[in-house]
C-alpha positions in Angstrom: -16.6 15.6 19.5 -18.5 17.0 16.5 -19.5 20.7 16.3 -23.2 21.7 16.9 -23.7 21.9 13.0 -22.4 18.6 12.2 -24.0 17.1 15.0 -27.1 18.4 13.3 -26.9 17.4 9.8 -25.3 13.8 10.5 -28.8 12.1 10.2 -29.1 13.4 6.7 -25.6 12.6 5.7 -26.0 9.0 6.7 -29.5 8.7 5.1 -28.0 9.5 1.9 -25.5 7.0 2.2 -27.8 4.3 2.7 -30.3 5.5 0.0 -27.3 5.3 -2.5 -26.3 1.8 -1.4 -29.8 0.7 -1.4 -30.4 2.0 -4.9 -27.1 0.3 -6.1 -28.0 -3.0 -4.8 -31.5 -3.1 -6.0 -30.2 -2.0 -9.5 -27.8 -4.6 -9.6 -29.8 -7.6 -8.6 -32.7 -6.6 -10.7 -30.1 -6.1 -14.0 -28.6 -9.4 -12.9 -32.0 -11.1 -12.8 -33.0 -9.6 -16.3 -29.7 -11.1 -17.9 -30.4 -14.6 -16.2 -33.8 -14.7 -17.6 -32.9 -13.3 -21.1 -29.3 -15.1 -21.3 -25.9 -13.7 -21.4 -25.3 -14.6 -24.9 -28.5 -13.2 -26.2 -27.3 -9.7 -24.6 -24.2 -9.9 -26.1 -25.0 -10.6 -29.6 -27.5 -7.9 -29.9 -29.0 -4.9 -27.9 -32.0 -5.4 -25.5 -35.1 -4.1 -27.0 -36.9 -1.5 -25.1 -39.7 -3.6 -23.8 -37.4 -6.0 -22.0 -36.8 -3.1 -19.6 -40.3 -2.5 -18.6 -40.9 -5.3 -15.8 -37.2 -4.6 -14.6 -37.8 -0.8 -14.2 -40.9 -1.4 -12.6 -39.3 -3.7 -10.1 -36.7 -1.5 -9.4 -38.9 1.6 -8.8 -41.4 -0.2 -6.7 -38.9 -1.5 -4.7 -36.9 1.6 -3.9 -40.5 3.8 -3.2 -41.4 1.0 -0.7 -38.2 1.1 1.1 -38.8 4.9 1.5 -42.4 4.5 2.6 -41.5 1.8 5.1 -39.3 4.7 6.6 -36.3 2.2 6.4 -33.8 5.0 6.5 -35.8 7.1 9.4 -33.5 8.5 12.0 -35.6 6.9 14.7 -34.5 3.4 13.5 -31.2 3.7 11.6 -28.5 1.9 13.8 -30.8 0.4 16.0 -30.7 -3.0 14.7 -33.4 -5.6 14.7 -35.9 -3.0 14.4 -34.0 -1.4 11.1 -33.6 -4.9 9.5 -37.3 -5.8 10.3 -38.2 -2.7 8.4 -35.9 -3.7 5.6 -37.5 -7.4 5.2 -41.0 -5.9 5.8 -40.6 -3.6 2.6 -39.2 -6.1 0.3 -41.5 -8.4 1.1 -44.5 -6.2 0.5 -43.1 -5.0 -2.6 -42.8 -8.6 -4.1 -46.2 -9.1 -2.9 -47.8 -6.3 -4.7 -45.8 -7.1 -7.9 -46.9 -10.8 -7.7 -50.4 -9.8 -7.9 -50.2 -7.0 -10.3 -48.1 -9.5 -12.6 -50.8 -12.2 -12.2 -53.5 -10.1 -13.3 -51.4 -8.8 -16.1 -50.2 -12.4 -16.8 -46.7 -11.5 -16.9 -44.6 -14.6 -17.2 -41.2 -13.1 -17.5 -41.7 -11.8 -13.7 -40.8 -15.2 -12.5 -36.8 -14.8 -12.4 -37.3 -11.5 -10.3 -38.8 -13.8 -7.6 -36.3 -16.3 -7.5 -33.3 -14.3 -8.0 -34.0 -10.6 -7.2 -35.9 -11.0 -3.9 -33.2 -13.5 -2.0 -30.2 -11.6 -3.4 -31.4 -8.3 -3.1 -32.9 -9.1 0.7 -29.6 -10.7 1.7 -27.3 -7.9 0.1 -29.7 -5.0 1.6 -29.5 -6.6 5.0 -25.9 -7.3 4.9 -25.4 -3.9 3.9 -27.3 -2.3 6.7 -25.5 -4.3 9.2 -22.2 -3.3 7.6 -23.3 0.3 7.7 -24.8 -0.2 11.4 -21.0 -1.6 12.4 -19.6 1.5 10.9 -21.9 3.9 12.4 -21.3 2.5 16.2 -17.4 2.6 15.5 -18.0 6.2 14.6 -20.0 7.0 17.7 -17.3 5.5 20.1 -15.3 8.6 18.9 -18.4 10.8 19.3 -19.5 11.3 15.8 -22.7 11.0 14.4 -24.7 11.5 17.8 -27.5 13.8 18.1 -26.9 16.4 20.6 -29.4 16.7 23.6 -30.4 18.1 26.8 -32.2 16.1 29.5 -35.0 17.9 31.2 -36.5 16.7 34.5 -35.9 16.0 38.3 -32.3 15.3 39.4 -33.1 11.6 39.9 -34.7 11.0 36.5 -31.9 12.8 34.6 -29.4 10.7 36.4 -31.3 7.4 35.5 -31.6 8.5 31.6 -28.1 9.4 31.4 -26.9 6.3 33.2 -28.8 4.2 31.0 -27.4 5.9 27.9 -23.8 5.3 29.2 -24.9 1.5 29.4 -25.9 1.2 25.8 -23.4 2.1 23.2 -25.6 2.2 20.3 -27.4 5.3 21.8 -27.8 7.9 19.4 -27.3 10.7 21.7 -24.8 12.8 23.2 -25.8 14.3 26.4 -24.6 18.1 26.4 -26.5 19.4 29.1 -29.5 19.3 31.6 -32.3 21.2 32.9 -33.7 21.5 36.3 -36.9 23.3 37.8 -35.3 24.5 40.5 -31.8 25.5 39.6 -30.6 28.4 37.4 -27.4 27.9 35.0 -24.3 26.7 36.7 -23.5 23.3 38.4 -23.3 19.9 37.2 -25.2 16.6 37.3 -23.0 13.3 37.9 -24.4 10.3 36.0 -22.9 7.5 34.8 -19.2 8.3 33.5 -20.2 11.7 32.9 -20.5 15.5 34.8 -23.2 17.0 32.8 -23.8 20.6 32.9 -26.8 22.4 33.9 -27.6 24.7 31.0 -31.1 26.1 31.8 -34.1 26.1 34.1 -37.4 25.0 33.0 -38.4 28.5 31.5 -34.9 28.8 29.1 -35.0 25.5 27.5 -35.9 26.7 24.2 -33.6 29.7 24.4 -30.5 26.8 25.3 -31.7 24.7 22.4 -30.8 27.5 19.8 -27.8 28.7 21.6 -26.1 25.2 21.9 -27.4 23.8 18.4 -29.4 21.3 20.3 -31.0 18.3 18.0 -32.9 16.5 20.8 -34.8 17.7 24.2 -35.4 14.4 26.1 -38.2 14.8 28.8 -37.0 12.4 31.6 -39.8 11.1 33.9 -42.5 13.4 35.3 -41.4 17.1 35.5 -43.2 19.7 37.5 -46.0 21.0 35.7 -46.8 17.7 34.2 -48.7 17.3 31.0 -49.2 21.3 30.6 -45.6 21.9 31.0 -44.7 19.1 28.1 -47.4 20.5 25.9 -46.2 24.1 26.2 -42.5 23.0 25.5 -43.6 21.3 22.5 -44.9 24.7 21.3 -41.7 26.4 22.4 -39.5 24.3 20.5 -41.4 25.1 17.3 -38.8 26.4 14.9 -35.9 25.2 16.6 -35.5 21.7 14.6 -35.1 20.0 17.8 -37.2 16.7 18.5 -39.0 16.2 21.8 -38.8 13.1 23.2 -40.4 11.7 26.5 -38.8 9.0 28.3 -40.3 6.4 30.1 -39.3 4.0 33.1 -40.6 1.1 31.6 -37.9 -1.4 32.0 -36.8 -4.4 30.2 -39.9 -4.0 27.6 -39.1 -4.2 24.0 -40.3 -1.8 21.2 -42.5 -4.0 19.7 -44.4 -4.8 22.8 -45.3 -1.0 23.0 -48.3 0.6 21.2 -49.3 4.1 21.1 -53.1 5.1 20.8 -54.4 8.4 21.3 -58.0 8.6 22.6 -59.5 12.1 22.3 -56.3 13.8 22.7 -55.2 11.5 25.4 -51.9 9.5 24.5 -52.1 6.0 25.7 -49.3 3.6 26.1 -50.2 0.0 25.6 -48.0 -2.6 26.8 -48.8 -6.0 25.1 -49.0 -8.7 27.7 -46.5 -11.5 26.6 -48.3 -15.0 25.5 -46.2 -18.2 25.5 -48.2 -20.3 23.1 -49.6 -19.9 19.8 -48.4 -19.6 16.0 -45.1 -17.8 16.6 -44.2 -20.6 18.9 -45.2 -23.4 16.4 -42.6 -21.3 14.0 -40.3 -21.3 16.5 -40.3 -25.0 16.8 -40.5 -25.7 13.1 -37.3 -23.7 12.7 -35.6 -25.7 15.6 -36.5 -29.0 13.9 -35.3 -27.8 10.6 -32.0 -26.2 11.8 -30.9 -28.6 14.3 -31.5 -31.6 12.1 -29.3 -30.1 9.1 -26.8 -29.0 11.7 -26.3 -32.4 13.1 -25.7 -33.9 9.5 -23.3 -31.2 8.6 -21.3 -31.6 11.6 -21.1 -35.2 11.9 -17.1 -35.2 10.7 -16.5 -32.5 13.4 -18.4 -34.8 16.1 -16.5 -37.6 15.3 -13.1 -36.0 15.7 -14.4 -34.5 19.3 -15.4 -38.1 20.2 -11.9 -39.5 19.1 -9.9 -36.8 20.9 -12.0 -37.3 24.2 -11.4 -41.1 24.0 -7.5 -40.6 23.5 -7.4 -37.8 26.4 -9.1 -39.9 29.1 -10.7 -42.7 30.1 -14.5 -42.9 30.7 -17.7 -42.1 28.8 -17.5 -39.4 25.8 -20.7 -37.8 26.8 -21.7 -36.0 29.9 -25.4 -36.2 30.9 -27.0 -34.2 33.2 -30.5 -33.5 34.6 -31.7 -29.9 33.6 -35.2 -28.3 34.1 -37.3 -27.1 30.8 -40.4 -25.5 30.0 -42.8 -25.6 32.8 -40.5 -27.2 35.5 -40.4 -30.7 33.4 -36.8 -32.1 33.6 -34.8 -33.9 30.9 -31.4 -35.0 30.5 -29.0 -32.5 28.7 -26.5 -34.0 26.4 -22.9 -32.5 26.5 -19.4 -33.8 25.4 -17.5 -34.6 28.7 -14.9 -31.8 29.2 -14.4 -32.8 32.9 -12.6 -36.0 34.5 -15.2 -38.9 35.1 -15.3 -38.0 38.9 -16.1 -34.2 38.5 -19.4 -34.5 40.4 -17.9 -36.3 43.2 -15.0 -33.7 43.6 -17.6 -30.7 43.5 -17.8 -30.4 47.4 -14.1 -29.9 47.6 -14.1 -27.1 45.4 -17.2 -25.1 46.7 -15.2 -22.7 49.0 -13.2 -21.9 45.5 -16.3 -20.9 44.0 -15.9 -17.7 41.5 -19.6 -17.8 40.1 -22.2 -15.6 42.0 -25.9 -16.6 43.0 -26.5 -20.3 42.7 -24.0 -20.6 40.2 -20.8 -22.5 40.6 -17.7 -21.4 38.2 -14.1 -21.4 38.3 -11.9 -20.0 36.0 -9.0 -22.4 36.4 -11.1 -25.5 37.5 -8.6 -28.5 38.1 -11.6 -31.1 36.9 -11.4 -29.9 33.3 -9.5 -32.3 31.0 -6.9 -31.0 28.4 -9.4 -31.4 25.3 -12.2 -30.0 27.5 -10.3 -26.5 27.9 -10.3 -26.3 24.1 -13.9 -27.4 23.5 -15.2 -25.5 26.3 -13.6 -22.2 25.3 -15.1 -22.7 22.0 -18.7 -24.1 23.2 -17.8 -27.2 21.3 -18.7 -29.2 24.5 -22.4 -28.2 23.7 -23.0 -29.2 20.2 -24.6 -32.4 21.3 -27.4 -30.3 22.6 -28.5 -30.2 19.1 -30.2 -33.7 19.8 -32.1 -31.9 22.6 -33.4 -29.6 20.5 -34.4 -31.7 17.7 -36.6 -34.1 20.1 -37.9 -31.0 21.9 -36.4 -30.7 25.0 -34.7 -27.6 24.2 -34.7 -24.6 21.6 -32.1 -23.1 19.6 -32.5 -19.9 21.5 -33.7 -19.2 24.8 -32.9 -19.0 28.5 -30.1 -20.6 30.0 -31.0 -24.4 31.1 -31.0 -24.7 34.9 -30.3 -27.3 37.3 -33.0 -28.4 39.7 -30.8 -27.0 42.5 -30.9 -23.7 40.8 -34.7 -24.0 40.4 -35.1 -24.8 44.1 -33.4 -21.5 45.2 -35.3 -19.5 42.9 -37.0 -16.2 44.0 -41.0 -16.1 42.7 -39.9 -13.9 39.9 -37.4 -16.0 38.5 -39.6 -19.0 37.6 -40.7 -17.0 34.8 -37.4 -18.3 33.0 -39.1 -21.7 32.6 -42.1 -20.4 30.6 -40.3 -21.2 27.7 -37.8 -24.0 26.2 -34.4 -23.4 27.5 -31.8 -22.5 24.6 -28.5 -23.6 23.0 -27.6 -20.3 23.1 -29.1 -17.0 24.5 -28.7 -13.5 25.4 -26.5 -14.8 28.3 -24.3 -16.7 25.6 -23.6 -13.6 23.6 -23.4 -11.2 26.7 -20.1 -12.6 28.8 -21.4 -16.0 29.7 -19.3 -17.0 32.8 -18.2 -13.2 33.2 -22.3 -12.5 34.1 -23.3 -12.2 37.6 -26.6 -14.3 38.5 -28.4 -11.0 38.6 -27.6 -9.8 35.1 -28.0 -13.2 33.8 -31.6 -13.7 35.2 -32.4 -10.2 33.9 -31.2 -11.0 30.6 -33.4 -14.5 30.6 -36.4 -12.5 31.9 -35.9 -10.1 29.0 -35.8 -12.6 26.5 -38.8 -14.8 27.9 -41.1 -11.7 27.4 -39.8 -10.0 24.6 -38.4 -12.9 22.1 -39.0 -12.9 18.2 -37.9 -14.8 15.5 -35.9 -12.0 14.1 -34.2 -11.5 17.5 -33.3 -15.0 17.2 -31.6 -14.9 14.0 -29.8 -12.0 15.2 -28.5 -14.1 18.5 -27.7 -17.0 16.4 -25.5 -14.6 14.3 -23.6 -13.1 17.5 -23.2 -16.5 18.9 -21.2 -17.6 16.0 -19.2 -14.5 16.2 -18.6 -15.1 20.0 -17.7 -18.7 19.5 -15.2 -17.9 17.1 -13.9 -15.0 19.3 -14.7 -16.5 22.6 -15.3 -14.1 25.8 -16.2 -15.3 29.1 -15.9 -18.8 28.5 -14.2 -21.2 31.0 
């Protein structure tokens, strides 16, 4: 574990690494665009005139400054993932939007190369660099480095809840080193998650404990006694300590983009956006589905042909397995899969019910005797699901969404679980990248409902990328 002084300055050091990386990438891609515009031979034969650097210098400066204005290196978002990438992408798009207007008004034709080369190359490189730095950061946090030292203030139940949630998410940026209770003095511990957290202060001595322990963040959990007046006074007491004050809410399974803050005459209101299941972003999602699925089917034709041949050589029977599934709003469709089981698999299901290893309404067996030799390979790497690209193309499914359920599963749903049917089921989803068959029924439902209410196009792209990684290194597939 880092010392208190190291914990306090980790964010500053990490932001400096990101800043150096961002500047290096921007300078490199803009310089490459300049050379591509002027021609490498002209660059070699004679020095570049001074005015040739004016436009690229403006592009570099504007891009670097905009990344700072958009807080892309803010300690509150670094290492978070989708939020950090969205800030970087938004800053880059705004940069070139502003430059496009300026260059159009000034009639600068030389700027075209920067839009065609610098923007796509730079955006790709910046996002990839942030992803690589995030992987490095998460790895460091597993060893207790690059974490903000925090104490949690509140009632015992609320403190246990906050610490338990932190334990479940490896990306949490906090190391909980203490707790503060209203009715207890110093001494004793609180058992929560995997840890026993010492009680380091009561409500009256939090500021002193913060200074003595080198605390970076004070997290107020739930509604401590004293209410809003206590929180206000605690903020005053923490002035000059360099510690942040964070308020924890028990809003569960609500993603950040749906939460908006609006102060009204000194009253901080939290707006939770109600999810909508139609509109422009769903048109965009469908457009991406059509383009990507059509392209993937064309590119994967050789692989599909090989799988067809292997199935035919391995066992007799049809190559494709068709099964009725339930789609959006309860409409049924026939899902396509490569057959990975014997032809009489459905008839033999009743004999295997007692050996079910799944939970809830799902039937799963780790060593299902109905699976063929080729079937075991294609199921392990999810190749049996490739024909579902056709379901995506014709509109029965989406690339990313909830797991497509069987009619028997839907008939057994509790009322709230029907929300899974508000959008199209997906070829992949949070269930695919979070353990697949190893998930419990309750966890599978929770992930699906979370996706239904909080999905975004950026999140879809991240899920697709993580799906590729899971397919290459399969976990929970059988």
